[in-house]
C-alpha positions in Angstrom: 25.9 -22.8 -1.5 23.1 -22.1 0.2 23.7 -18.3 1.3 21.2 -17.0 4.3 20.0 -13.3 4.3 20.9 -11.2 8.0 18.6 -8.5 7.4 18.4 -5.9 10.5 16.7 -3.9 12.2 16.0 0.1 12.2 19.1 2.5 12.6 21.5 -1.0 13.3 23.7 -2.3 11.0 25.6 -5.8 10.3 27.1 -5.0 13.4 24.2 -5.7 15.4 24.9 -8.4 18.1 22.4 -10.8 16.4 24.3 -10.6 13.1 27.6 -11.0 15.0 26.2 -14.1 16.7 24.5 -15.5 13.5 27.7 -15.2 12.0 30.2 -16.9 14.0 27.7 -19.4 14.4 27.9 -20.1 11.3 31.5 -20.3 10.3 32.2 -23.1 13.4 28.7 -24.5 13.1 27.8 -24.7 8.8 30.5 -23.1 6.7 28.7 -24.2 4.6 25.9 -22.0 4.5 26.4 -18.3 3.3 26.8 -15.2 5.2 25.6 -11.9 4.3 24.1 -8.7 6.3 24.2 -5.6 3.5 23.6 -2.7 5.6 20.7 -0.9 5.6 19.7 2.8 4.8 16.4 3.5 6.5 15.5 4.7 3.7 12.5 2.6 2.4 12.9 2.3 -1.5 16.8 2.4 -1.3 17.1 -0.5 1.0 14.3 -2.4 -1.4 17.0 -1.9 -4.1 19.7 -3.5 -2.1 18.4 -6.1 -1.5 16.2 -6.9 -4.9 19.8 -6.5 -5.7 21.2 -9.1 -3.2 18.5 -11.7 -3.8 19.2 -11.8 -7.6 22.6 -12.0 -7.5 22.1 -15.3 -5.7 19.0 -16.4 -7.6 20.6 -19.9 -9.3 21.1 -20.4 -5.3 19.2 -21.3 -2.4 18.6 -18.3 -0.1 17.4 -17.9 3.3 15.8 -15.2 5.0 16.1 -13.6 9.2 15.4 -10.9 10.0 14.7 -9.0 13.2 12.4 -5.8 13.5 12.6 -4.0 10.6 14.4 -6.2 9.0 11.5 -8.2 9.4 9.0 -6.2 7.7 12.1 -6.3 4.7 12.1 -10.4 5.2 8.3 -10.8 4.0 8.7 -9.1 1.8 11.9 -10.6 -0.5 10.1 -13.7 1.2 6.8 -12.6 -0.7 8.1 -11.3 -3.8 10.4 -14.6 -3.8 8.5 -17.6 -2.3 11.6 -17.5 0.0 11.7 -18.7 3.6 12.3 -16.4 5.9 13.0 -16.8 10.1 11.4 -13.5 12.2 12.8 -12.3 15.2 10.6 -10.0 17.6 10.0 -8.8 13.3 8.2 -4.6 13.4 5.0 -5.1 11.9 3.1 -1.8 9.8 6.2 0.3 10.6 4.3 3.1 8.8 2.0 3.5 12.4 5.8 4.4 14.1 8.2 6.1 11.5 5.5 9.1 11.9 7.9 10.0 15.2 10.8 10.3 13.9 10.3 12.5 10.2 12.2 15.7 10.0 14.3 14.8 13.2 18.5 14.1 12.6 19.2 10.2 13.0 21.6 8.8 13.6 23.1 4.8 13.2 23.5 2.9 16.3 27.1 1.5 14.8 28.2 3.2 12.1 28.9 6.8 11.7 26.1 7.2 9.6 23.1 10.6 9.8 19.4 10.0 8.1 16.3 12.3 8.3 12.7 10.8 7.3 10.3 12.5 5.1 6.6 11.6 4.8 7.4 10.4 1.2 9.7 7.8 2.9 6.7 6.7 5.1 5.1 6.4 1.6 7.5 3.9 0.6 7.1 1.7 3.7 3.6 1.9 3.0 3.4 0.8 -0.4 5.9 -2.3 0.6 3.8 -3.8 3.2 2.9 -7.0 2.5 0.1 -9.5 3.3 1.1 -13.3 4.3 0.3 -15.5 2.1 2.8 -17.5 1.7 2.3 -19.4 5.2 5.0 -22.3 5.0 7.7 -19.6 4.4 7.5 -18.0 8.0 9.0 -19.5 11.1 8.3 -16.2 13.7 10.1 -16.2 16.9 8.6 -13.2 19.1 9.4 -12.6 23.4 6.6 -11.3 25.3 8.4 -8.8 27.1 9.7 -6.6 23.8 9.4 -3.4 25.2 9.6 -1.9 22.0 7.2 -3.7 19.3 3.7 -5.8 20.7 4.4 -8.9 20.3 0.3 -9.7 19.7 0.5 -7.5 16.1 3.5 -10.3 15.0 1.2 -12.9 16.1 -1.6 -11.4 14.1 -0.3 -11.0 11.4 1.9 -14.6 10.5 -1.4 -16.2 12.6 -1.4 -19.3 10.0 2.6 -19.2 10.3 5.1 -21.8 12.5 4.9 -19.9 16.1 7.6 -19.7 18.6 6.0 -17.5 21.6 8.4 -17.2 24.8 7.9 -15.5 28.0 9.2 -12.5 29.3 12.5 -12.0 27.2 13.1 -8.3 25.6 13.6 -7.2 22.1 16.8 -8.1 21.2 15.5 -11.6 21.9 17.4 -13.1 25.0 19.0 -16.9 24.9 18.8 -16.7 20.2 21.9 -18.1 20.1 19.9 -21.0 21.5 18.2 -21.1 18.3 20.2 -21.2 15.3 20.3 -24.9 15.4 16.9 -26.1 14.3 17.3 -22.6 12.6 19.4 -23.8 10.2 17.7 -27.2 9.7 14.2 -25.7 9.3 15.9 -23.8 6.6 17.2 -26.8 5.1 14.1 -28.6 5.5 12.1 -25.8 3.0 15.0 -24.5 1.0 12.3 -23.5 -2.1 15.2 -25.2 -4.6 14.2 -28.6 -3.9 10.4 -28.3 -5.3 10.9 -25.0 -7.7 13.8 -22.8 -9.2 13.8 -18.9 -7.7 11.5 -16.8 -9.8 13.6 -14.5 -10.9 12.3 -10.8 -9.4 8.8 -12.8 -10.0 6.0 -11.8 -7.8 
């Protein structure tokens, strides 16, 4: 059974709107795809460990990635490491640029009671995880020009050689996201790496 890993954004959670929309859509339209959305802290090394463990556990089957905002950054890291298809929704590019403003202040999750505190070494960890895009066919970038949080042009530049959907207007939440899900699932199935090669167990 294929699995879809939805990777939420900074200080978000599995209760985020797009994660829930995706889960409900799959239940209604494609229940053959197993849905996962792990709760991720803003701490890079911990997030890497959680995502690594999940992908490794699912490595005998097809794995699809979907990442929003900072989740798009992590989806890219996984797509490069494991050769997996990834859909990126208004992804964060080089988040080390905006993380300094969150240092040494109390941070709270948008959907839970969890609280966090970032320090300089967390920025060093995110820099170490900032990979170059080399597996161009693995990505579908979806951005809206009205994103008030991130400059969509940064993502367009980073994923220049990849499939892109650029929409006028919209916002960081990506308005109308649900309208793309049918095509997204079809794209995943067409770009399933297990159709051509086995998933490398922890490969690079």
